[in-house]
Each structure stands twice: as structure tokens, then as C-alpha cells.
C-alpha positions, 0 to 999 in steps of 0.5 A, spaced: 751 801 743 746 796 746 746 795 753 750 789 752 756 792 749 756 798 755 762 799 758 759 798 765 757 791 763 765 790 763 767 793 770 767 788 776 761 788 780 762 788 788 759 782 791 757 786 797 754 792 794 752 790 787 751 797 785 758 800 786 762 799 780 769 799 779 771 806 777 768 808 783 772 803 787 778 806 783 776 813 785 775 811 792 782 807 792 785 813 789 783 818 794 785 814 800 792 813 797 792 820 796 790 821 803 795 816 806 801 819 802 799 826 805 800 824 812 806 820 810 809 827 808 805 831 813 809 826 819 816 827 815 815 834 815 813 833 823 819 829 824 824 833 820 822 839 824 823 836 831 830 834 829 831 841 827 828 844 833 833 839 837 839 841 833 838 848 834 837 846 842 844 843 842 847 848 838 844 853 843 847 849 849 854 848 846 854 855 844 852 857 852 857 853 854 863 855 850 861 862 849 865 865 856 871 860 855 872 863 848 871 870 850 876 869 856 881 866 851 881 872 846 882 877 852 888 881 851 894 879 856 893 886 860 887 889 861 881 892 866 876 887 868 869 890 868 863 888 872 857 892 871 852 892 877 845 896 874 838 896 877 835 893 883 840 888 887 835 882 887 835 875 887 830 875 881 834 881 878 839 881 873 844 884 879 844 878 883 849 875 887 850 869 883 851 872 877 855 877 879 860 873 884 860 868 877 863 874 874 868 876 879 871 869 879 872 869 872 875 876 872 880 875 878 882 868 875 884 871 869 891 873 869 891 878 864 886 882 869 890 888 872 884 890 876 877 889 877 872 895 876 865 895 879 861 900 874 855 901 879 848 904 877 843 902 882 838 905 887 840 899 892 836 892 894 837 886 898 842 887 904 842 879 903 845 879 896 849 885 897 852 882 903 853 876 899 857 880 894 861 884 899 864 878 902 866 874 896 869 881 893 873 881 900 875 874 899 877 874 892 881 880 893 885 876 899 886 870 894 888 873 888 891 880 891 888 884 885 885 891 886 878 892 886 875 899 884 868 902 884 866 907 879 859 910 880 854 913 874 848 916 876 846 913 883 850 908 888 845 907 894 843 903 900 845 895 898 849 898 892 853 902 897 854 896 901 857 893 895 861 899 893 865 899 900 869 893 898 872 896 893 879 899 894 877 906 892 870 909 890 870 914 884 864 918 883 861 924 878 860 930 882 852 929 881 852 922 883 847 920 888 851 916 894 849 914 901 843 912 903 846 907 909 839 905 912 834 899 912 827 899 911 821 895 911 815 897 908 807 895 907 800 897 908 795 897 913 787 896 911 784 895 917 780 902 918 778 901 910 776 894 912 771 897 918 768 902 913 766 897 908 764 892 913 769 887 911 771 882 917 778 879 917 778 871 918 785 869 920 787 863 923 794 861 925 798 856 929 803 860 933 801 867 936 806 871 932 804 867 925 800 873 923 806 878 924 805 884 919 799 882 916 796 888 913 789 886 915 790 886 922 792 892 927 799 892 928 801 891 935 806 895 940 810 888 940 810 887 933 812 894 931 818 893 937 820 887 934 820 889 927 824 896 929 829 891 933 830 887 927 831 892 922 836 896 927 840 889 927 841 889 920 842 897 920 848 895 924 851 890 920 851 895 914 854 900 919 860 895 920 861 894 913 862 901 911 866 902 917 871 897 915 871 898 908 872 906 908 877 906 914 880 913 916 877 915 910 870 916 913 869 922 916 862 921 920 857 925 922 851 924 926 847 924 919 852 919 916 848 913 917 841 916 918 839 914 911 841 920 908 844 920 901 848 926 898 851 928 891 858 925 889 862 932 890 859 932 898 860 924 898 868 926 897 868 931 902 865 926 907 869 920 905 864 916 902 868 916 896 875 918 894 875 921 888 872 923 881 873 918 875 869 914 870 871 907 867 875 910 862 879 914 866 880 909 871 882 904 866 887 909 863 890 913 869 889 908 875 889 901 873 894 903 867 890 898 862 886 902 857 883 895 854 877 894 858 874 886 858 867 886 860 866 880 864 859 881 866 855 875 866 849 876 860 844 872 858 846 867 853 843 865 847 839 860 850 836 864 855 835 870 851 831 865 846 827 862 852 825 869 854 823 871 847 819 865 845 817 863 852 815 857 855 812 855 848 819 854 845 821 849 851 815 845 851 816 844 843 823 841 844 820 837 850 815 834 846 819 833 840 824 829 844 819 825 848 815 823 841 822 821 838 822 816 843 819 809 842 813 808 847 807 804 848 800 807 847 
């Protein structure tokens, strides 16, 4: 084959770059087109996944709105309503006033609920949260005329007992821990340690009491007296609630409000509890409605997913929703 008849002589020549032949251009074009096609496929998959996440979020949201309603509508016509109070009573814990009061309202408003049973296993917690729950129970009892019973498992102490005394009767196991009617405020002081280490505390305040209870500042007699006075005030509120809740059943002794706690057996003797009983025995023998329906507010599907996957899940959904909205760059 002569050079004049070579196939390369038939290929178009790039005017700007005479050395670039036609087959090279075709290969480059195919490479570019493949890259563009790959980007299109990847973009479609991203959009598809975003729609999938949004659809999942919508399903979860719908389910969370209708789950409690559906569960309530499926309740037996006559039943015992159960609300669990377990663990620390705190605004950030599962046993918080908002969740428990929501559960209480659902139980009281259900016509099929013959009575409400508080199943308690808690060492106590916030007097504020306990006070809110106690007030709400008393309000709902007066409004709906339904009895409330407290059933103690292992522990019903301090703020948990604050809640329990709102019940018409308190049932315990003979070995349950009941009581601890007192208030505490704890902390640490590091002033001596700082002196030994040669560390100087530089605290600037506007207001002579703004550094009150600062662990790095020596506690003054004035601040100590003020703190004890405040604790005594809250303690008296606690005592008043116990006396109102227990009434003539309470057999007061000098140690009743000292912060001590007792076994379930001793609690019955002191009038801090009424009788032995479990959830099942109270539903069967006291309420006379053996079917038990749990009204305890639980984490819905959305909340469980959020806790499991963390903030990344929510961030991904938000980003997906934002990317689907036309915007300027």
C-alpha cells in the first residue's frame, strides 16, 4: 500500500491541530459522551434516592400522626388503662411531664378505660416535673371521675412518690422501696484543691449573688442559709402534697418526712401505701377489667429512626428537599 492510498490520508484533518486525526477525535467524542451519560445516570439515581427519602419521611410522619389514634380505636370496650413511669423523672428523660400528661389525657378521655393504673419503677427526679404530673392527675380525676391506682414495682421514691400520692390507692410488693420524702441539692467544692495546685479563680459578676453555688468559690454562710431555706420550702410543698394525697391513712412519725425510705411491707404499716398488688391483680380484682391497654407514650417510628441514624438522616432529608426546589446559583 502506497502512502497516497493509506486510510489515514482519507481521515479529516483538524485545521487548528493538523496532527489530530479523525479516529482520535471519534475516540475522544465517545469518551466524552460516555462521561455525560454516566453523569446523567448518576443524577437520576440521586434524584430517585432523594424522592425515596422524602417518601419514607412522609410515610413515617403519617404513621406517627395516625398510630396513636388507630391504637386507641382498637381498644376493648372495657379495659384498664396502663401508664408506665420508669426511670428518672426529668424533662429530658422518657419519664417527663409532657409525655406522661399526654398519656394521661388519652387514657382519661377514652370511654372504655374503667380506671388508670400508674406502673411505677423510679428513684425520683425533678420536683417540678413530678408536681406538674400530680396536678394534672388530680385535675383529670375531678373532670372524668375515674379512679387512679399506683402499682409500685422495685422503687417508688422521692419525686416518684410525689406522683404516686395523687392515686386513690397505692399497691406495692413487700420488698418494694417506698418513700424518701425529702429534697436535696448537691455539688462539689474545689477551693482547697485549687489552693494546693496554685490555681487562681477569676470570676466576674454583676450582682453580688450571681456566683452563688460556684464550685470554685468558698461557700458563704449567707448562701448556705439561703439554699437551705429554699430546700425547706420545696420540702414543705412535698409534705403538703403527701398529706393531701394520703389523708387519714398516713400514720406520721418523726421520720416520715425525714428522707428515709422503707420496704413495701413497712410502707403499708406507715400508711404510705395501701396494699399488696401487681398490675394484673389490680386490673383483675380492683378495676374488674382484665384487659390492659398501654397508653404510655412511646417513641414513634420517626423518633426511633432519628435516634438510630442521628442527625445525618435529618440532614440528608433536608438537603434532598432543598435540592428539589429550583434556586439560583
